[in-house]
Backbone as CSV, one residue per row, in Angstrom:
resi,resn,N_x,N_y,N_z,CA_x,CA_y,CA_z,C_x,C_y,C_z
1,UNK,29.122,14.227,28.828,28.702,13.719,27.537,27.180,13.774,27.427
2,UNK,26.486,13.512,28.526,25.029,13.547,28.499,24.494,14.923,28.157
3,UNK,25.133,15.956,28.705,24.722,17.328,28.402,24.976,17.651,26.928
4,UNK,26.119,17.219,26.416,26.453,17.447,25.004,25.422,16.776,24.097
5,UNK,25.062,15.529,24.420,24.101,14.791,23.589,22.733,15.461,23.645
6,UNK,22.315,15.898,24.826,21.005,16.548,24.942,20.961,17.846,24.141
7,UNK,22.018,18.648,24.238,22.044,19.911,23.498,22.103,19.692,21.997
8,UNK,22.917,18.752,21.557,23.023,18.496,20.117,21.720,17.922,19.555
9,UNK,21.011,17.110,20.368,19.738,16.556,19.910,18.717,17.673,19.717
10,UNK,18.702,18.638,20.640,17.811,19.791,20.486,18.160,20.576,19.224
11,UNK,19.452,20.789,19.009,19.898,21.527,17.830,19.480,20.830,16.539
12,UNK,19.756,19.533,16.450,19.417,18.808,15.224,17.909,18.689,15.033
13,UNK,17.157,18.547,16.114,15.698,18.510,15.992,15.173,19.828,15.449
14,UNK,15.708,20.924,15.962,15.272,22.236,15.480,15.665,22.460,14.024
15,UNK,16.897,22.071,13.670,17.341,22.273,12.289,16.553,21.411,11.313
16,UNK,16.267,20.174,11.695,15.454,19.320,10.824,14.013,19.812,10.764
17,UNK,13.508,20.316,11.872,12.141,20.837,11.911,11.945,22.064,11.048
18,UNK,13.020,22.810,10.817,12.907,23.980,9.946,12.566,23.590,8.507
19,UNK,12.975,22.403,8.113,12.760,21.977,6.728,11.496,21.133,6.560
20,UNK,10.835,20.813,7.660,9.583,20.053,7.594,8.473,20.979,8.064
21,UNK,7.803,21.625,7.109,6.761,22.585,7.437,5.490,22.240,6.688
22,UNK,4.387,22.544,7.317,3.108,22.352,6.650,3.014,23.341,5.494
23,UNK,2.623,22.849,4.355,2.553,23.694,3.165,3.705,23.450,2.215
24,UNK,4.771,22.871,2.705,5.897,22.512,1.841,5.466,21.327,0.987
25,UNK,5.750,21.377,-0.304,5.264,20.329,-1.200,5.879,18.972,-0.870
26,UNK,7.129,18.944,-0.407,7.774,17.673,-0.060,7.097,17.057,1.161
27,UNK,6.865,17.880,2.175,6.223,17.390,3.392,4.800,16.930,3.110
28,UNK,4.047,17.752,2.383,2.664,17.391,2.077,2.580,16.128,1.224
29,UNK,3.476,15.995,0.266,3.473,14.810,-0.593,3.785,13.548,0.216
30,UNK,4.794,13.623,1.080,5.120,12.473,1.935,3.972,12.130,2.875
31,UNK,3.346,13.146,3.447,2.236,12.922,4.364,1.052,12.288,3.646
32,UNK,0.723,12.783,2.457,-0.410,12.232,1.699,-0.130,10.802,1.242
33,UNK,1.064,10.527,0.768,1.379,9.170,0.316,1.386,8.181,1.482
34,UNK,1.935,8.609,2.609,1.952,7.728,3.770,0.536,7.517,4.308
35,UNK,-0.271,8.562,4.317,-1.665,8.436,4.767,-2.452,7.538,3.822
36,UNK,-2.191,7.625,2.529,-2.877,6.756,1.569,-2.505,5.295,1.807
37,UNK,-1.258,5.044,2.128,-0.843,3.679,2.415,-1.419,3.143,3.716
38,UNK,-1.642,4.024,4.689,-2.167,3.611,5.989,-3.686,3.620,6.058
39,UNK,-4.358,4.174,5.055,-5.813,4.331,5.126,-6.541,2.993,5.137
40,UNK,-5.989,1.969,4.529,-6.662,0.670,4.501,-6.705,0.040,5.893
41,UNK,-5.726,0.316,6.724,-5.657,-0.283,8.065,-6.113,0.687,9.157
42,UNK,-6.625,1.856,8.779,-7.057,2.856,9.755,-8.573,2.975,9.739
43,UNK,-9.118,3.637,10.767,-10.568,3.790,10.871,-11.110,4.901,9.984
44,UNK,-10.250,5.723,9.482,-10.688,6.801,8.607,-9.501,7.588,8.092
45,UNK,-9.805,8.585,7.274,-8.739,9.396,6.688,-8.007,10.221,7.748
46,UNK,-8.755,10.741,8.721,-8.120,11.546,9.771,-7.180,10.685,10.630
47,UNK,-7.594,9.475,10.939,-6.740,8.578,11.731,-5.499,8.197,10.942
48,UNK,-5.660,7.958,9.646,-4.516,7.611,8.802,-3.542,8.785,8.705
49,UNK,-4.073,9.995,8.588,-3.215,11.183,8.515,-2.482,11.391,9.835
50,UNK,-3.169,11.153,10.959,-2.521,11.263,12.275,-1.407,10.247,12.444
51,UNK,-1.661,9.029,12.025,-0.618,7.997,12.106,0.554,8.330,11.194
52,UNK,0.247,8.875,10.014,1.313,9.256,9.083,2.166,10.375,9.685
53,UNK,1.521,11.339,10.344,2.272,12.431,10.987,3.149,11.896,12.115
54,UNK,2.634,10.925,12.871,3.446,10.319,13.935,4.644,9.578,13.361
55,UNK,4.457,8.892,12.257,5.572,8.165,11.631,6.629,9.138,11.127
56,UNK,6.193,10.220,10.517,7.155,11.229,10.029,7.887,11.862,11.205
57,UNK,7.171,12.135,12.304,7.814,12.683,13.500,8.835,11.730,14.100
58,UNK,8.502,10.445,14.118,9.455,9.473,14.662,10.670,9.321,13.752
59,UNK,10.462,9.446,12.447,11.615,9.418,11.529,12.522,10.621,11.766
60,UNK,11.935,11.776,12.018,12.737,12.974,12.294,13.507,12.826,13.605
61,UNK,12.856,12.269,14.637,13.560,12.042,15.910,14.718,11.080,15.723
62,UNK,14.497,10.022,14.967,15.553,9.049,14.722,16.725,9.689,13.972
63,UNK,16.411,10.523,12.994,17.461,11.224,12.243,18.225,12.192,13.153
64,UNK,17.512,12.893,14.039,18.167,13.820,14.966,19.091,13.060,15.918
65,UNK,18.630,11.913,16.435,19.478,11.112,17.315,20.702,10.588,16.573
66,UNK,20.514,10.175,15.330,21.658,9.678,14.546,22.696,10.773,14.356
67,UNK,22.254,11.964,13.996,23.181,13.078,13.816,23.856,13.453,15.136
68,UNK,23.116,13.348,16.230,23.672,13.661,17.545,24.796,12.699,17.910
69,UNK,24.580,11.407,17.693,25.614,10.447,18.058,26.801,10.494,17.099
70,UNK,26.578,10.898,15.869,27.712,11.145,14.970,28.563,12.281,15.526
71,UNK,27.906,13.351,15.991,28.643,14.466,16.599,29.381,14.016,17.860
72,UNK,28.755,13.160,18.660,29.405,12.685,19.884,30.637,11.843,19.554
73,UNK,30.546,10.989,18.537,31.712,10.210,18.134,32.817,11.115,17.592
74,UNK,32.460,12.167,16.878,33.472,13.117,16.414,34.142,13.812,17.597
75,UNK,33.344,14.175,18.602,33.910,14.811,19.792,34.900,13.880,20.488
76,UNK,34.537,12.622,20.641,35.432,11.656,21.292,36.700,11.460,20.466
77,UNK,36.552,11.357,19.141,37.720,11.146,18.270,38.668,12.337,18.340
78,UNK,38.139,13.555,18.264,39.007,14.736,18.319,39.640,14.903,19.690
79,UNK,38.904,14.540,20.736,39.482,14.598,22.081,40.635,13.612,22.218
80,UNK,40.448,12.402,21.712,41.530,11.401,21.763,42.737,11.861,20.948
81,UNK,42.495,12.441,19.776,43.602,12.930,18.951,44.350,14.055,19.672
82,UNK,43.623,14.946,20.323,44.259,16.021,21.072,45.076,15.518,22.244
83,UNK,44.545,14.536,22.951,45.273,13.974,24.086,46.515,13.227,23.616
84,UNK,46.414,12.500,22.495,47.601,11.834,21.951,48.667,12.846,21.552
85,UNK,48.257,13.943,20.953,49.204,14.993,20.580,49.836,15.612,21.820
86,UNK,49.021,15.868,22.831,49.539,16.418,24.076,50.520,15.450,24.736
87,UNK,50.201,14.169,24.712,51.093,13.160,25.281,52.406,13.094,24.521
88,UNK,52.350,13.242,23.207,53.576,13.206,22.405,54.468,14.419,22.676
89,UNK,53.876,15.519,23.071,54.647,16.740,23.303,55.160,16.883,24.734
90,UNK,54.793,15.963,25.617,55.264,16.045,27.001,56.761,15.772,27.080
91,UNK,57.412,16.450,28.022,58.827,16.197,28.261,58.982,14.984,29.153
92,UNK,60.212,14.460,29.174,60.491,13.327,30.040,60.439,13.787,31.491
93,UNK,59.885,12.958,32.327,59.787,13.285,33.744,61.185,13.349,34.347
94,UNK,61.394,14.184,35.377,62.725,14.281,35.973,63.186,12.965,36.604
95,UNK,62.243,12.155,37.079,62.628,10.870,37.644,61.680,9.817,37.075
96,UNK,62.269,8.721,36.624,61.440,7.639,36.101,61.706,6.362,36.886
97,UNK,61.016,5.302,36.539,61.120,4.054,37.295,62.500,3.404,37.178
98,UNK,63.211,3.647,36.110,64.553,3.070,35.973,65.513,3.661,36.998
99,UNK,65.270,4.863,37.436,66.161,5.522,38.378,65.839,5.193,39.834
100,UNK,64.738,4.533,40.093,64.363,4.236,41.481,65.370,3.305,42.143
101,UNK,65.815,2.289,41.412,66.783,1.364,42.012,68.096,2.083,42.325
102,UNK,68.510,3.009,41.475,69.725,3.782,41.748,69.559,4.640,43.002
103,UNK,68.381,5.241,43.157,68.120,6.060,44.336,68.092,5.210,45.602
104,UNK,67.525,4.008,45.505,67.495,3.123,46.666,68.907,2.722,47.072
105,UNK,69.744,2.407,46.075,71.118,2.026,46.388,71.871,3.196,47.002
106,UNK,71.664,4.411,46.497,72.323,5.581,47.062,71.848,5.832,48.487
107,UNK,70.567,5.635,48.733,70.042,5.829,50.086,70.608,4.789,51.054
108,UNK,70.664,3.540,50.625,71.219,2.480,51.484,72.681,2.741,51.782
109,UNK,73.462,3.155,50.781,74.888,3.425,51.025,75.079,4.643,51.932
110,UNK,74.208,5.652,51.810,74.325,6.820,52.701,73.946,6.431,54.149
111,UNK,73.006,5.532,54.313,72.648,5.067,55.645,73.795,4.258,56.264
112,UNK,74.504,3.483,55.467,75.641,2.691,55.961,76.798,3.609,56.366
113,UNK,76.981,4.674,55.588,78.072,5.599,55.876,77.808,6.362,57.184
114,UNK,76.546,6.639,57.490,76.206,7.341,58.713,76.372,6.452,59.932
115,UNK,76.217,5.168,59.774,76.284,4.261,60.934,77.687,3.931,61.309
């Protein structure tokens, strides 16, 4: 499961990163608005822009992790459904626990007959 989560996180990070590019009006607008909000508590415009970029990056990581764990839950659900289906299709075992007492009685009677 750990390998699956690591691979899916890389995939979702890459896919989300494709849509967050410098020069894209959505990305630039979000970065400028967030930097404007952070400029009052920062030492300058460059520091505010850096903090805004870090916040956007952390939001992307959080979104990638969320998508990854959704995929992991889907994997577990489909695996459980497959195992339940496989269990439903199994044939009855040739010997079950109800027959053990009969076998014990047959063994005891065969031992008595030999003696």
